ZAPASE-245523 format. One line per field, with one value per residue: chain; x, y, z of N, C-alpha, C, O, CB in turn. Coordinates in steps of 0.05 Angstrom, whole numbers, padded with zeros to 5 digits. Glycine has a CB too. Example, Ala and Ser with C-alpha at 12.3 -4.5 7.8 and 13.67 -1.06 7.14 Angstrom:
ch	[A/A]
n.c1	[00264/00257]
n.c2	[-00114/-00045]
n.c3	[00156/00142]
ca.c1	[00246/00273]
ca.c2	[-00090/-00021]
ca.c3	[00156/00143]
c.c1	[00264/00258]
c.c2	[-00066/00001]
c.c3	[00156/00157]
o.c1	[00285/00268]
o.c2	[-00066/00023]
o.c3	[00169/00161]
cb.c1	[00226/00282]
cb.c2	[-00089/-00012]
cb.c3	[00181/00114]
***
This chain:
ch	[A/A/A/A/A/A/A/A/A/A/A/A/A/A/A/A/A/A/A/A/A/A/A/A/A/A/A/A/A/A/A/A/A/A/A/A/A/A/A/A/A/A/A/A/A/A/A/A/A/A/A/A/A/A/A/A/A/A/A/A/A/A/A/A/A/A]
n.c1	[-00119/-00053/-00007/00049/00054/00084/00089/00055/00012/-00015/-00039/-00060/-00085/-00070/-00027/00025/00031/00070/00072/00078/00106/00139/00117/00091/00035/-00011/-00054/-00114/-00148/-00202/-00201/-00171/-00206/-00248/-00229/-00235/-00194/-00148/-00096/-00037/00021/00088/00112/00072/00029/-00024/-00090/-00122/-00171/-00167/-00183/-00180/-00126/-00128/-00128/-00183/-00202/-00174/-00147/-00126/-00091/-00115/-00167/-00234/-00250/-00300]
n.c2	[00189/00163/00118/00088/00031/00038/00022/-00030/-00059/-00119/-00133/-00086/-00066/-00020/00033/00064/00105/00123/00180/00200/00247/00245/00254/00228/00192/00171/00115/00090/00034/00037/00060/00020/-00024/-00011/-00026/-00080/-00115/-00166/-00160/-00120/-00109/-00088/-00037/-00044/-00016/00031/00059/00117/00152/00216/00262/00325/00317/00268/00197/00167/00123/00065/00023/-00034/-00018/-00035/-00042/-00016/00041/00043]
n.c3	[00297/00297/00331/00366/00407/00469/00522/00558/00605/00619/00665/00689/00646/00620/00593/00553/00495/00438/00401/00332/00331/00374/00424/00485/00506/00556/00567/00596/00629/00613/00562/00535/00542/00509/00460/00451/00445/00469/00483/00476/00437/00449/00407/00370/00322/00330/00325/00349/00389/00411/00460/00484/00498/00522/00516/00491/00465/00433/00383/00343/00285/00237/00250/00263/00307/00331]
ca.c1	[-00091/-00038/00016/00062/00052/00110/00087/00029/00009/-00039/-00050/-00076/-00097/-00063/00000/00031/00036/00088/00062/00099/00122/00156/00103/00081/00008/-00020/-00082/-00123/-00163/-00227/-00194/-00164/-00229/-00264/-00217/-00243/-00170/-00140/-00068/-00022/00050/00106/00119/00049/00016/-00052/-00105/-00133/-00187/-00156/-00200/-00167/-00101/-00132/-00136/-00210/-00205/-00153/-00151/-00107/-00092/-00132/-00195/-00247/-00252/-00327]
ca.c2	[00193/00138/00118/00062/00023/00040/00004/-00042/-00078/-00136/-00134/-00062/-00060/00008/00036/00089/00104/00144/00193/00202/00271/00239/00257/00203/00194/00148/00106/00074/00010/00042/00063/-00006/-00041/-00004/-00038/-00108/-00132/-00179/-00154/-00103/-00115/-00065/-00032/-00046/00009/00033/00083/00126/00177/00232/00285/00343/00305/00242/00175/00158/00096/00057/-00003/-00042/00001/-00045/-00045/00010/00048/00038]
ca.c3	[00303/00300/00349/00371/00435/00482/00545/00563/00627/00617/00692/00694/00620/00614/00583/00540/00466/00428/00377/00312/00336/00397/00449/00497/00518/00572/00564/00619/00624/00599/00533/00525/00541/00485/00436/00447/00443/00494/00489/00458/00437/00446/00380/00353/00313/00338/00318/00374/00391/00433/00466/00504/00506/00536/00499/00497/00453/00416/00370/00323/00263/00216/00260/00270/00335/00342]
c.c1	[-00077/-00015/00027/00061/00080/00111/00058/00030/-00017/-00053/-00069/-00092/-00093/-00034/00005/00036/00055/00078/00085/00116/00139/00142/00092/00054/00002/-00048/-00089/-00139/-00188/-00222/-00187/-00188/-00248/-00254/-00228/-00219/-00164/-00112/-00058/00007/00065/00113/00095/00037/-00014/-00063/-00120/-00152/-00176/-00173/-00186/-00142/-00103/-00141/-00163/-00215/-00181/-00159/-00128/-00111/-00111/-00161/-00207/-00247/-00279/-00339]
c.c2	[00165/00141/00090/00056/00023/00022/-00006/-00061/-00093/-00137/-00110/-00054/-00030/00009/00063/00084/00127/00154/00196/00227/00268/00243/00230/00209/00168/00141/00089/00050/00015/00046/00036/-00024/-00036/-00017/-00066/-00127/-00145/-00171/-00134/-00110/-00089/-00062/-00034/-00019/00008/00058/00091/00149/00191/00257/00300/00330/00278/00221/00164/00130/00090/00029/-00009/-00025/-00009/-00048/-00018/00015/00042/00014]
c.c3	[00306/00319/00351/00401/00447/00507/00547/00586/00624/00643/00697/00669/00612/00603/00571/00510/00459/00402/00357/00316/00361/00424/00458/00511/00533/00564/00588/00610/00608/00569/00521/00522/00518/00460/00430/00444/00470/00502/00469/00460/00436/00417/00361/00347/00320/00327/00344/00369/00415/00436/00489/00515/00520/00515/00508/00487/00436/00405/00351/00298/00240/00224/00266/00300/00347/00329]
o.c1	[-00089/-00004/00017/00066/00098/00131/00039/00048/-00038/-00078/-00091/-00109/-00110/-00020/-00009/00043/00055/00075/00108/00139/00152/00153/00086/00052/00010/-00064/-00072/-00143/-00196/-00238/-00195/-00191/-00261/-00269/-00229/-00222/-00174/-00104/-00069/00017/00056/00120/00097/00036/-00027/-00049/-00129/-00151/-00177/-00178/-00182/-00137/-00083/-00158/-00165/-00230/-00169/-00174/-00112/-00134/-00122/-00178/-00193/-00245/-00280/-00361]
o.c2	[00147/00163/00071/00073/00010/00009/00007/-00079/-00081/-00140/-00114/-00036/-00017/-00010/00082/00062/00148/00139/00195/00228/00287/00235/00213/00229/00147/00158/00075/00045/-00002/00036/00031/-00038/-00054/-00020/-00074/-00151/-00136/-00175/-00132/-00117/-00070/-00081/-00026/-00001/-00012/00077/00074/00164/00181/00271/00289/00331/00267/00226/00154/00114/00109/00014/00009/-00019/00008/-00055/00000/-00003/00036/00007]
o.c3	[00317/00323/00339/00417/00437/00512/00537/00586/00625/00644/00707/00670/00600/00604/00577/00502/00472/00382/00365/00306/00370/00444/00443/00525/00525/00556/00598/00586/00591/00553/00498/00502/00508/00440/00407/00441/00490/00525/00446/00481/00423/00404/00337/00364/00317/00321/00359/00350/00437/00417/00511/00539/00530/00499/00530/00499/00425/00416/00344/00292/00226/00208/00273/00316/00371/00335]
cb.c1	[-00087/-00028/00007/00092/00039/00116/00095/00017/00011/-00031/-00028/-00059/-00127/-00066/00006/00056/00010/00117/00049/00086/00104/00179/00079/00102/-00014/-00018/-00087/-00140/-00169/-00242/-00170/-00143/-00245/-00265/-00187/-00260/-00146/-00142/-00051/-00027/00057/00131/00140/00027/00020/-00055/-00124/-00111/-00218/-00126/-00229/-00186/-00086/-00154/-00114/-00231/-00231/-00126/-00178/-00109/-00065/-00121/-00195/-00275/-00246/-00344]
cb.c2	[00211/00129/00128/00063/-00006/00069/00019/-00055/-00063/-00164/-00135/-00039/-00066/00026/00014/00102/00105/00132/00220/00204/00295/00257/00277/00192/00200/00154/00091/00092/-00005/00066/00083/-00019/-00039/00026/-00039/-00111/-00114/-00209/-00180/-00072/-00133/-00068/-00050/-00064/00014/00031/00078/00134/00170/00240/00276/00349/00324/00245/00153/00177/00095/00057/-00005/-00073/00006/-00072/-00063/00010/00078/00062]
cb.c3	[00329/00272/00377/00361/00438/00490/00572/00537/00654/00608/00713/00703/00620/00639/00562/00553/00449/00425/00383/00284/00338/00396/00446/00518/00497/00602/00537/00638/00650/00611/00530/00543/00567/00481/00438/00422/00434/00491/00488/00464/00413/00464/00371/00368/00283/00369/00294/00394/00393/00428/00474/00526/00524/00558/00498/00486/00436/00430/00355/00316/00251/00206/00285/00258/00338/00337]
***
């Protein structure tokens, strides 16, 4: 699933993404830590694994999730 970064806190390593259908999902530090990234920019496109409405993993759209 793809989305756009809406908010990101480098301090808490958490934020929200906006799905293409307008829904907003939150992600926590554990989902961000799985990415191996150091930062996300507002407006950046990401690919995510969502399980039961919860973001389990996310990464830059050009990079694999695992």
